[in-house]
ZAKE-736881 format. One line per 8 residues: number of its first residue (from 0); their letters; for each residue z, x, y of N, C-alpha, C. Coordinates in steps of 0.001 Angstrom, whole numbers. Layout:
# residues N
NUM> A> Z:X:Y:Z:X:Y:Z:X:Y  ...
***
This chain:
# residues 207
0> XXXXXXXX> 8129:-28539:-57758:6750:-28711:-57262:6774:-29249:-55837  7646:-30176:-55579:7768:-30765:-54247:8283:-29731:-53249  9220:-28909:-53747:9769:-27869:-52849:8713:-26848:-52486  7883:-26433:-53457:6811:-25476:-53169:5815:-26045:-52148  5480:-27326:-52343:4537:-27965:-51407:5141:-28035:-50006  6425:-28300:-49938:7112:-28376:-48638:7150:-27005:-47966  7377:-25983:-48824:7399:-24619:-48281:6032:-24221:-47748  4968:-24589:-48487:3599:-24292:-48034:3272:-25016:-46729
8> XXXXXXXX> 3728:-26241:-46618:3494:-27002:-45382:4194:-26336:-44203  5403:-25877:-44429:6123:-25187:-43355:5458:-23884:-42961  4930:-23132:-43970:4233:-21877:-43693:2944:-22108:-42913  2215:-23148:-43345:976:-23483:-42637:1253:-23873:-41188  2315:-24617:-40991:2692:-25014:-39625:3040:-23799:-38779  3771:-22864:-39413:4142:-21643:-38688:2910:-20825:-38310  1953:-20737:-39273:713:-19982:-38995:-68:-20627:-37859  -163:-21952:-37888:-889:-22678:-36828:-206:-22478:-35486
16> XXXXXXXX> 1131:-22504:-35504:1886:-22322:-34262:1675:-20931:-33679  1700:-19916:-34575:1475:-18530:-34128:57:-18377:-33563  -905:-18966:-34259:-2296:-18886:-33775:-2440:-19562:-32419  -1763:-20681:-32265:-1816:-21389:-30980:-1199:-20554:-29860  -59:-19903:-30171:608:-19067:-29166:-272:-17888:-28763  -921:-17259:-29770:-1805:-16119:-29485:-2995:-16560:-28635  -3591:-17693:-29000:-4735:-18219:-28235:-4332:-18551:-26799  -3153:-19199:-26662:-2673:-19550:-25323:-2400:-18310:-24490
24> XXXXXXXX> -1834:-17280:-25139:-1551:-16029:-24416:-2836:-15363:-23957  -3842:-15344:-24848:-5134:-14747:-24479:-5783:-15518:-23335  -5742:-16840:-23414:-6324:-17666:-22349:-5589:-17451:-21033  -4252:-17358:-21114:-3465:-17117:-19902:-3801:-15765:-19285  -4025:-14754:-20149:-4397:-13426:-19653:-5728:-13476:-18904  -6696:-14199:-19500:-8016:-14321:-18857:-7894:-15026:-17508  -7116:-16109:-17472:-6941:-16859:-16225:-6263:-16014:-15166  -5202:-15282:-15572:-4493:-14420:-14618:-5395:-13307:-14100
32> XXXXXXXX> -6207:-12733:-15008:-7111:-11664:-14612:-8141:-12173:-13610  -8689:-13358:-13887:-9643:-13957:-12948:-8981:-14262:-11618  -7722:-14698:-11668:-6991:-14977:-10433:-6792:-13731:-9600  -6451:-12617:-10279:-6258:-11352:-9571:-7563:-10879:-8928  -8672:-11006:-9679:-9975:-10600:-9144:-10370:-11448:-7950  -10131:-12759:-8050:-10452:-13662:-6944:-9612:-13349:-5711  -8331:-13089:-5935:-7440:-12763:-4816:-7848:-11459:-4153  -8255:-10472:-4984:-8688:-9183:-4442:-9959:-9340:-3615
40> XXXXXXXX> -10893:-10156:-4141:-12138:-10397:-3405:-11875:-11134:-2106  -10977:-12130:-2155:-10628:-12882:-944:-9984:-11974:86  -9130:-11064:-385:-8487:-10127:536:-9508:-9221:1185  -10518:-8790:396:-11576:-7940:937:-12393:-8676:1984  -12708:-9953:1706:-13473:-10762:2664:-12684:-10981:3946  -11383:-11269:3801:-10525:-11488:4972:-10425:-10225:5801  -10263:-9085:5109:-10164:-7804:5807:-11444:-7501:6569  -12597:-7775:5911:-13887:-7558:6569:-14055:-8478:7768
48> XXXXXXXX> -13619:-9738:7608:-13716:-10698:8713:-12839:-10319:9881  -11648:-9798:9581:-10746:-9382:10658:-11321:-8193:11404  -11945:-7265:10672:-12591:-6118:11318:-13735:-6575:12207  -14508:-7555:11682:-15638:-8094:12444:-15160:-8752:13726  -14084:-9511:13638:-13598:-10248:14798:-12843:-9361:15772  -12285:-8253:15267:-11437:-7426:16119:-12235:-6458:16974  -13512:-6233:16650:-14341:-5358:17464:-14896:-6157:18633  -14507:-5813:19844:-14913:-6625:20987:-15181:-5746:22191
56> XXXXXXXX> -16391:-5922:22787:-16750:-5230:24022:-16527:-6154:25209  -16186:-5556:26325:-16014:-6301:27560:-16753:-5583:28681  -17184:-6353:29676:-17741:-5726:30876:-16600:-5417:31833  -16678:-4267:32445:-15658:-3839:33389:-16129:-4187:34795  -15473:-5153:35424:-15829:-5690:36749:-17166:-6414:36698  -17867:-6488:37819:-19088:-7296:37914:-20337:-6569:37471  -21446:-7305:37528:-22757:-6765:37162:-23543:-6515:38449  -23997:-5291:38630:-24753:-4924:39826:-26235:-5161:39576
64> XXXXXXXX> -26841:-5984:40407:-28259:-6320:40267:-29057:-5713:41423  -30224:-5220:41093:-31128:-4651:42101:-32409:-5474:42139  -32818:-5877:43342:-33962:-6772:43506:-35059:-6119:44325  -36260:-6586:44080:-37399:-6259:44927:-37616:-7429:45873  -37486:-7191:47186:-37629:-8253:48179:-38854:-7948:49054  -39966:-8612:48817:-41161:-8366:49636:-40996:-8969:51033  -41597:-8315:51992:-41557:-8806:53379:-42987:-8903:53885  -43434:-10098:54345:-42686:-11351:54308:-42700:-11938:52897
72> XXXXXXXX> -41837:-12886:52651:-41778:-13500:51330:-40694:-14543:51266  -40701:-15317:50187:-39702:-16352:49972:-38826:-15953:48772  -37868:-16798:48446:-37012:-16525:47302:-37824:-16451:46000  -38890:-17226:45925:-39726:-17230:44726:-40458:-15909:44520  -40566:-15102:45572:-41271:-13819:45490:-40344:-12668:45109  -39058:-12938:44968:-38068:-11888:44681:-37939:-11704:43171  -37897:-10435:42742:-37799:-10106:41321:-36522:-9313:41031  -35910:-9625:39891:-34789:-8824:39412:-35353:-7603:38694
80> XXXXXXXX> -35134:-6425:39281:-35702:-5203:38737:-34751:-4444:37817  -33468:-4456:38170:-32545:-3581:37444:-31149:-4184:37387  -30451:-3938:36275:-29050:-4329:36107:-28229:-3092:35746  -27018:-3035:36281:-26090:-1962:35933:-24705:-2573:35716  -24104:-2246:34586:-22740:-2698:34330:-22049:-1690:33423  -20745:-1861:33273:-19944:-915:32506:-19273:-1626:31332  -19211:-931:30215:-18597:-1469:29014:-17255:-805:28743  -16330:-1603:28249:-15056:-1066:27769:-14657:-1845:26518
88> XXXXXXXX> -13717:-1284:25792:-13250:-1899:24550:-11982:-2696:24813  -11910:-3882:24201:-10687:-4670:24328:-9512:-3886:23746  -8363:-4045:24371:-7182:-3303:23956:-6809:-3612:22508  -6603:-2554:21733:-6167:-2711:20358:-7260:-3074:19377  -8535:-2936:19764:-9637:-3319:18885:-10324:-2082:18302  -11152:-2331:17302:-11829:-1249:16598:-12946:-645:17460  -13176:689:17360:-14270:1333:18105:-15625:750:17712  -16583:825:18633:-17924:282:18410:-18959:1382:18661
96> XXXXXXXX> -19883:1514:17726:-20960:2494:17843:-22057:1920:18740  -22332:2602:19857:-23315:2118:20828:-24689:2760:20667  -24873:3577:19650:-26163:4234:19468:-27239:3212:19112  -28486:3553:19393:-29592:2598:19260:-29887:2216:17809  -29402:2994:16854:-29613:2620:15454:-28459:1785:14908  -27454:1527:15748:-26307:719:15337:-26133:-535:16194  -26867:-631:17286:-26736:-1789:18172:-28108:-2220:18677  -28254:-3520:18887:-29509:-4089:19388:-29225:-4840:20680
104> XXXXXXXX> -30058:-4609:21689:-29948:-5323:22958:-31164:-6201:23177  -30944:-7431:23635:-32056:-8350:23888:-31934:-8955:25285  -33065:-9391:25799:-33140:-10007:27131:-33943:-11292:27020  -33454:-12345:27676:-34124:-13639:27626:-34115:-14284:28999  -35262:-14790:29422:-35308:-15665:30596:-36014:-16950:30195  -36328:-17783:31153:-36897:-19100:30830:-38323:-19022:30308  -38944:-17829:30386:-40348:-17698:29983:-40566:-16825:28747  -39649:-15894:28491:-39904:-14953:27407:-38603:-14335:26887
112> XXXXXXXX> -38743:-13629:25782:-37627:-12962:25125:-38112:-11601:24631  -37262:-10583:24776:-37676:-9268:24312:-36497:-8400:23910  -36778:-7425:23050:-35771:-6443:22643:-35815:-5278:23614  -34674:-4938:24186:-34629:-3892:25208:-33882:-2652:24740  -33182:-2758:23597:-32436:-1594:23104:-32373:-1659:21590  -32971:-656:20948:-32973:-574:19489:-33717:697:19109  -33417:1212:17925:-34152:2382:17447:-35610:2041:17170  -35906:727:17034:-37275:281:16772:-38087:125:18052
120> XXXXXXXX> -37430:201:19211:-38130:58:20488:-38713:1411:20890  -40027:1434:21102:-40703:2698:21423:-40268:3242:22781  -40099:2343:23762:-39721:2763:25116:-38200:2780:25223  -37622:3966:25174:-36164:4108:25219:-35608:4092:26633  -36477:3877:27636:-36020:3884:29027:-35733:2484:29559  -35988:1445:28753:-35708:79:29229:-34208:-88:29443  -33435:259:28433:-31980:171:28534:-31379:1495:28082  -30543:2064:28934:-29886:3329:28616:-28376:3151:28692
128> XXXXXXXX> -27659:3890:27846:-26202:3846:27807:-25675:5266:27967  -24824:5440:28955:-24313:6778:29269:-22794:6743:29378  -22140:7693:28712:-20686:7770:28768:-20189:8202:30136  -19155:7549:30620:-18557:7894:31913:-17349:8802:31709  -16452:8385:30842:-15274:9193:30533:-15082:9296:29030  -16203:9345:28308:-16144:9392:26849:-15931:10827:26380  -15774:10981:25061:-15572:12310:24486:-16884:12951:24040  -18005:12399:24503:-19298:13019:24230:-20124:12336:23169
136> XXXXXXXX> -19517:11432:22384:-20296:10716:21381:-20658:9322:21901  -21307:8536:21064:-21731:7182:21439:-20781:6122:20905  -19570:6530:20597:-18572:5607:20059:-17680:5116:21195  -17716:3792:21434:-16875:3187:22464:-15465:3028:21912  -14529:3780:22482:-13151:3780:22011:-12215:3316:23120  -10983:3062:22752:-9990:2574:23712:-9843:3544:24877  -9915:3003:26084:-9771:3824:27288:-11066:4407:27805  -12154:4296:27044:-13431:4858:27466:-14294:3798:28167
144> XXXXXXXX> -15212:4300:29006:-16183:3432:29674:-17573:4016:29518  -18533:3113:29347:-19940:3502:29250:-20746:2722:30283  -21651:3414:30921:-22526:2796:31933:-23821:2342:31265  -24153:1072:31466:-25383:495:30907:-26347:204:32052  -27554:701:31931:-28592:461:32943:-29802:-169:32267  -30259:-1295:32798:-31441:-1974:32267:-32514:-1985:33349  -33621:-1321:33084:-34746:-1246:34022:-35844:-2183:33522  -35924:-3354:34128:-36874:-4365:33654:-38321:-3992:33954
152> XXXXXXXX> -38551:-3046:34854:-39930:-2626:35130:-40526:-1886:33931  -39653:-1407:33023:-40127:-711:31825:-40410:-1679:30670  -40001:-2935:30844:-40279:-3967:29832:-41612:-4617:30185  -42647:-4241:29483:-44001:-4680:29834:-44288:-6085:29317  -45257:-6734:29966:-45570:-8125:29636:-46108:-8273:28216  -46610:-7184:27631:-47090:-7238:26252:-46002:-6984:25230  -44806:-6633:25698:-43703:-6307:24788:-42726:-7460:24606  -43018:-8605:25202:-42117:-9754:25086:-42799:-10852:24276
160> XXXXXXXX> -41998:-11837:23896:-42506:-12955:23113:-42133:-14267:23817  -43094:-15101:24155:-44535:-14852:24020:-45030:-13832:25040  -46171:-13241:24746:-46774:-12261:25657:-47111:-12946:26979  -46752:-12272:28084:-47012:-12827:29408:-48309:-12267:29982  -48959:-13036:30813:-50216:-12593:31438:-49983:-11970:32803  -48774:-12188:33343:-48406:-11623:34645:-47080:-10888:34474  -47021:-9649:34949:-45805:-8843:34788:-44594:-9484:35468  -44795:-10171:36571:-43683:-10780:37303:-42976:-11861:36474
168> XXXXXXXX> -43669:-12430:35503:-43045:-13455:34676:-42020:-12876:33699  -42036:-11558:33533:-41022:-10894:32719:-39695:-10856:33467  -39767:-10800:34796:-38558:-10679:35612:-37913:-12047:35851  -36633:-12013:36098:-35925:-13221:36522:-35950:-13293:38045  -35862:-14522:38574:-35965:-14751:40014:-34753:-15576:40489  -34527:-15647:41795:-33420:-16461:42313:-33450:-17891:41789  -32272:-18416:41521:-32032:-19768:40999:-32413:-19905:39521  -32759:-18815:38875:-33074:-18837:37447:-31920:-18227:36642
176> XXXXXXXX> -31852:-18612:35381:-30857:-18039:34474:-31514:-16980:33584  -30722:-15982:33232:-31167:-14983:32264:-29983:-14631:31367  -30286:-14055:30223:-29232:-13679:29278:-29530:-12316:28670  -28507:-11471:28649:-28570:-10177:27975:-27521:-10196:26866  -27934:-9852:25651:-27019:-9825:24518:-27007:-8444:23884  -25808:-7957:23589:-25629:-6692:22885:-25010:-7014:21526  -25725:-6633:20463:-25305:-6965:19103:-24972:-5689:18330  -23691:-5329:18240:-23309:-4141:17466:-23429:-4404:15972
184> XXXXXXXX> -23418:-3335:15180:-23516:-3496:13729:-22284:-4176:13157  -21143:-4035:13827:-19912:-4717:13406:-19189:-5191:14652  -18753:-6436:14623:-18047:-6963:15785:-18781:-8102:16451  -18124:-8685:17419:-18679:-9847:18106:-19805:-9445:19055  -20721:-10375:19262:-21842:-10164:20191:-21336:-10309:21620  -21740:-9381:22487:-21442:-9500:23915:-22623:-10196:24577  -22373:-11378:25128:-23434:-12164:25751:-23162:-12294:27238  -24122:-11861:28048:-24033:-11967:29505:-25076:-12977:29963
192> XXXXXXXX> -24618:-14159:30292:-25524:-15220:30740:-25217:-15527:32194  -26192:-15279:33058:-25969:-15399:34497:-27064:-16222:35156  -26699:-16832:36275:-27682:-17498:37133:-27752:-16723:38436  -28976:-16400:38824:-29158:-15614:40043:-29064:-16539:41254  -28193:-16226:42190:-28103:-17049:43407:-29221:-16689:44389  -29154:-17249:45566:-30095:-16850:46622:-29877:-15381:46935  -30950:-14653:47096:-30891:-13199:47276:-31302:-12838:48699  -30396:-12097:49372:-30690:-11644:50742:-30467:-10148:50898
200> XXXXXXX> -30179:-9473:49778:-29951:-8035:49808:-30562:-7416:48555  -31042:-6214:48664:-31687:-5564:47517:-30670:-5264:46402  -29400:-5125:46762:-28354:-4858:45766:-27245:-5899:45927  -26934:-6574:44837:-25901:-7603:44838:-25064:-7496:43571  -23840:-7988:43648:-22976:-8093:42468:-23019:-9527:41983  -23400:-9704:40712:-23466:-11028:40110:-22226:-11232:39252  -21407:-12174:39616:-20182:-12428:38840:-20448:-13404:37705
***
């Protein structure tokens, strides 16, 4: 009788041990599976972040500014009418789509802010982008250059925020700062923040 009871105790212990091993194995499988999923998601996020950071536009040389200089007049009477600059892609970076449905351009001065390039902007003549040595599409690729022209006379006082009562307040003037930002759908924002020096010529290069 004692031997049978001892045998039953040993069998019960073996069953409990097997059940514990099976439970531990199942739990380990779940943990490993969750770990693999987490690692895969982290890898996807890292890959997306690297793509985002690796897309970079640069300006090629200086920014050409065109001014209206009334005669007679003072520096306060001078208006920034037009900007022209060239875009290129940083070496070894991902191509960037420059089309108006993939990139947004904005302009800001001390008085107002406005969108100058977007598929949502009715006036497509405010900011134009033209390929110089591209392959015919709007994709900025390694070795290519695109010419950007911003005509501030096409940005009306009712199209900025806050709305201006005088058109000249849309323009930047000597000794003032302005900022132009280009925001592609993927990649870093290109921000051009400049201060206009004293102006004595209708065309100047702003470094």
